C-alpha positions as CSV (number, residue, x, y, z in Angstrom):
1,I,-99.5,-1.8,76.9
2,K,-98.9,1.9,76.7
3,D,-99.3,3.8,79.8
4,L,-99.8,7.8,78.0
5,S,-99.7,9.2,81.5
6,D,-96.2,10.2,81.6
7,I,-96.2,11.7,78.3
8,P,-95.4,15.6,79.2
9,H,-97.7,17.4,75.5
10,Y,-100.4,14.2,76.4
11,Y,-100.7,14.9,80.0
12,Y,-102.5,18.1,79.7
13,G,-105.4,16.6,77.7
14,Y,-105.0,13.5,79.7
15,R,-105.4,15.5,83.0
16,R,-108.2,18.1,81.8
17,T,-110.8,16.6,79.3
18,R,-110.4,12.5,80.4
19,L,-108.5,11.4,77.7
20,P,-107.5,7.7,77.8
21,R,-104.8,6.9,79.9
22,Y,-103.8,3.5,77.8
23,Q,-103.1,2.2,74.7
24,F,-103.8,-1.1,73.3
25,T,-101.2,-2.1,70.7
26,A,-100.7,-5.2,68.3
27,R,-98.1,-5.5,65.5
28,D,-97.5,-7.7,62.7
29,V,-93.9,-8.9,63.0
30,K,-93.7,-9.8,59.6
31,S,-94.7,-6.3,57.9
32,G,-94.1,-3.9,61.0
33,A,-98.0,-3.0,60.4
34,M,-99.1,-1.3,63.9
35,F,-103.2,-1.7,65.7
36,V,-103.7,0.3,68.4
37,A,-107.2,1.0,70.6
38,Y,-107.1,3.3,73.7
39,G,-108.4,2.5,77.5
40,Q,-109.3,4.5,80.4
41,T,-108.3,0.6,82.6
42,K,-105.8,-1.8,81.4
43,G,-107.7,-4.4,82.8
44,S,-108.8,-8.2,80.9
45,E,-112.2,-6.7,79.6
46,N,-110.1,-3.8,77.7
47,A,-107.9,-6.7,76.6
48,T,-110.2,-9.3,75.4
49,T,-112.0,-6.2,74.0
50,F,-109.2,-5.5,72.1
51,C,-108.6,-9.0,70.9
52,A,-112.0,-9.8,70.0
53,Y,-112.3,-6.3,67.7
54,L,-108.7,-7.3,65.7
55,L,-109.5,-11.0,65.2
56,A,-112.7,-10.2,63.7
57,H,-111.4,-7.8,61.7
58,L,-108.5,-9.6,60.3
59,K,-111.4,-12.3,59.9
60,R,-113.4,-9.7,57.8
61,L,-110.8,-9.0,55.4
62,G,-109.7,-13.1,54.7
63,I,-107.3,-13.6,56.8
64,N,-107.4,-17.3,58.0
65,V,-107.0,-16.8,61.9
66,N,-106.8,-20.0,62.8
67,E,-103.0,-19.7,61.4
68,V,-102.3,-16.2,63.2
69,G,-100.6,-16.4,66.9
70,I,-100.8,-13.7,69.6
71,Q,-98.1,-13.4,71.7
72,T,-97.8,-11.2,74.8
73,D,-96.2,-10.8,77.9
74,N,-97.3,-11.9,81.2
75,D,-99.6,-9.3,82.4
76,G,-102.4,-10.1,83.9
77,A,-104.7,-8.5,81.4
78,F,-103.7,-10.9,78.7
79,V,-103.1,-14.1,81.1
80,G,-105.3,-13.6,83.9
81,N,-101.7,-15.0,86.6
82,W,-98.5,-15.2,86.4
83,K,-99.3,-19.6,86.4
84,P,-97.7,-20.7,83.2
85,G,-101.3,-22.5,81.7
86,S,-103.5,-20.0,83.7
87,H,-106.5,-18.7,80.9
88,S,-108.2,-15.5,80.7
89,S,-111.2,-14.1,79.1
90,F,-108.5,-12.8,76.5
91,T,-107.1,-16.3,75.9
92,H,-110.4,-17.8,75.8
93,V,-111.2,-15.5,72.4
94,I,-108.1,-16.7,71.0
95,E,-108.1,-20.3,71.6
96,E,-111.7,-20.9,72.2
97,I,-113.6,-18.7,69.6
98,Y,-111.0,-18.1,66.9
99,K,-109.4,-21.2,67.5
100,A,-105.7,-19.1,67.3
101,L,-102.7,-19.6,69.4
102,H,-101.7,-17.8,72.0
103,M,-97.8,-17.3,72.9
104,R,-96.6,-16.3,76.9
105,I,-93.0,-14.6,76.8
106,P,-90.8,-16.0,79.3
107,P,-90.8,-13.9,82.3
108,A,-88.5,-11.0,82.1
109,A,-87.7,-10.8,78.9
110,P,-89.1,-7.5,77.7
111,T,-87.3,-8.0,74.4
112,Y,-89.1,-10.1,73.3
113,N,-91.8,-7.4,72.7
114,S,-89.4,-5.2,70.6
115,D,-91.3,-4.6,67.4
116,V,-94.3,-3.3,69.8
117,E,-91.9,-1.3,72.3
118,T,-90.1,0.2,69.1
119,A,-93.7,1.3,67.4
120,H,-94.6,2.7,71.0
121,A,-91.1,5.1,70.6
122,R,-92.4,5.9,66.9
123,I,-95.7,7.2,67.7
124,E,-94.9,8.9,70.7
125,E,-92.3,10.8,69.0
126,D,-94.6,11.7,65.5
127,M,-97.5,12.2,67.5
128,Y,-98.2,12.5,71.6
129,D,-95.0,14.7,71.5
130,V,-96.3,17.1,68.9
131,E,-100.0,17.0,68.7
132,D,-102.8,19.5,70.6
133,I,-105.5,16.6,71.5
134,D,-108.4,18.4,73.2
135,S,-110.4,15.5,73.3
136,S,-111.1,11.6,73.0
137,Y,-113.0,11.9,69.8
138,D,-109.7,14.3,68.5
139,L,-107.6,11.7,69.9
140,L,-109.1,8.6,67.7
141,C,-108.9,11.2,64.4
142,K,-105.7,12.0,64.8
143,A,-104.4,8.1,66.1
144,Y,-106.3,6.5,62.7
145,S,-104.5,9.5,60.6
146,Y,-101.1,8.2,61.9
147,I,-101.8,4.6,61.2
148,I,-102.6,5.4,57.6
149,Y,-99.9,6.8,57.5
150,F,-97.7,4.5,59.6
151,N,-99.0,1.6,57.8
152,L,-99.5,2.3,54.3
153,I,-96.9,5.0,53.5
154,R,-94.1,5.0,56.2
155,P,-91.3,4.0,55.5
156,N,-89.7,1.3,57.7
157,S,-86.1,1.9,57.6
158,Y,-85.4,-1.3,59.3
159,K,-87.3,-3.6,56.1
160,N,-85.5,-2.0,53.5
161,Y,-87.7,1.0,53.8
162,K,-91.1,-0.9,52.7
163,S,-94.0,-0.1,54.1
164,P,-96.0,-2.6,55.8
165,L,-98.9,-2.3,52.7
166,D,-95.4,-3.0,50.1
167,I,-93.7,-5.8,52.6
168,I,-97.8,-7.9,52.2
169,A,-97.9,-7.0,48.8
170,K,-94.8,-8.0,47.2
171,E,-95.5,-11.1,49.5
172,F,-98.6,-12.0,48.9
173,G,-99.8,-9.6,45.8
174,A,-102.2,-7.1,46.2
175,V,-104.6,-6.7,48.9
176,D,-107.6,-4.9,50.1
177,P,-105.7,-1.5,51.9
178,R,-108.4,-1.7,54.8
179,L,-106.7,-5.1,56.4
180,L,-104.2,-2.6,57.7
181,T,-106.5,0.5,58.7
182,L,-108.2,-0.8,61.6
183,P,-109.8,2.6,63.0
184,P,-108.8,2.9,66.8
185,I,-111.9,2.8,69.5
186,I,-112.4,3.4,72.9
187,L,-112.1,0.0,74.7
188,D,-114.5,0.9,77.9
189,D,-117.3,2.5,75.4
190,N,-117.3,-1.0,73.3
191,F,-117.4,-3.9,75.5
192,H,-120.0,-5.2,73.9
193,I,-117.9,-6.4,71.0
194,Y,-116.6,-8.7,73.3
195,L,-120.1,-9.7,74.4
196,N,-121.5,-10.1,71.2
197,T,-118.0,-12.2,70.1
198,I,-118.8,-14.7,73.4
199,D,-122.9,-14.6,71.8
200,G,-121.4,-15.3,68.5
201,A,-119.8,-18.1,69.6
202,N,-123.0,-19.8,70.9
203,S,-125.5,-19.2,69.1
204,P,-125.6,-18.7,64.8
205,Q,-127.8,-15.8,64.9
206,R,-125.6,-13.5,67.0
207,G,-122.3,-12.1,66.5
208,H,-119.7,-9.3,65.9
209,N,-121.1,-6.7,63.1
């Protein structure tokens, strides 16, 4: 979870038009693909909504989510509390609903999330430091454009100058580009995604659309 309020160029829009304060980020270690969403708060409700939104997208595009592993730090938004084995709505969606794997990094070991931190540095330099963003809608549009560029086009010097799409295509053959172009959302406005995920797990008539 990236706090955007300390970025000088973003701060003006954040204060004037109440832009979201936090960026929620997931990154695929294999390809380097990045997925983002935004929230006014960094609590478990928004973290869970983002998780449900992302996993539903992957499943819809043919990914076997039972084989997905999601690694997080020990922030309360993800794990509830610091105690080993603690559970939260976030871990419930991963482990009980989607039957995926949740992994916690060791305490005080931020280098375990270096891929995400690197992506945070890139999007700050490429977008937040240079783009004038005057509304949440403007933020979503520009973030979506950046995600398309980052995942489908941008060559990654740490991965032999291949884009995430190139890496996945080489590994698995032709892939639907929509897999890597999940539109960013404002999580505070979409808590129904989590509620529908829970309802869908309990009733075959209801689910995430």
